[in-house]
C-alpha positions in Angstrom: 99.7 112.1 100.9 98.8 113.4 97.4 98.1 116.8 98.8 101.5 117.0 100.4 103.3 115.7 97.3 101.3 118.0 95.0 103.0 121.0 96.5 106.5 119.8 96.1 108.9 121.5 93.6 110.3 118.0 92.7 108.5 115.9 90.2 106.8 112.8 91.7 105.1 110.0 89.8 103.2 107.3 91.8 103.5 103.8 90.3 101.2 100.9 91.1 102.8 97.5 91.9 101.3 96.3 88.5 103.6 99.0 86.9 100.7 101.3 85.9 101.2 105.0 86.4 98.6 106.2 89.0 99.3 109.9 89.5 101.8 112.6 88.9 102.2 116.0 90.6 102.2 119.2 88.6 106.0 119.5 88.8 106.4 116.0 87.2 104.0 117.0 84.4 105.8 120.3 83.8 109.3 118.7 83.8 108.1 116.2 81.1 106.4 118.9 79.0 102.9 117.4 79.3 99.6 118.5 80.7 98.0 115.1 81.7 99.1 111.9 83.3 98.0 109.9 80.2 100.7 111.7 78.2 103.4 110.1 80.3 102.2 106.7 79.4 99.8 104.1 81.0 102.7 101.9 82.2 106.3 102.1 83.2 107.2 100.5 79.8 105.2 103.1 77.9 106.9 105.8 80.0 110.3 104.4 79.2 109.4 104.4 75.5 108.6 108.1 75.6 111.2 109.5 78.0 114.8 109.0 79.0 115.6 109.6 82.6 118.7 111.5 83.5 120.5 112.4 86.8 120.8 116.0 87.7 124.3 115.9 86.2 122.7 114.9 82.9 124.0 111.3 82.9 121.5 108.8 81.6 119.8 106.4 84.0 120.0 102.7 83.1 116.7 100.9 82.2 116.8 98.8 85.4 
């Protein structure tokens, strides 16, 4: 599955049920301006502290 997702143009981040970030494809790293998964954060909470998600129309995504 990771090989398939790795080739997508869309950014994909895999999250474990314990809320830790497991993997991100190159598109996800690029769109966040980072080079390594660790720079996104170790957990969803750390990720939320570093980045603000937005829809394609630039409206902010709510925290939930």
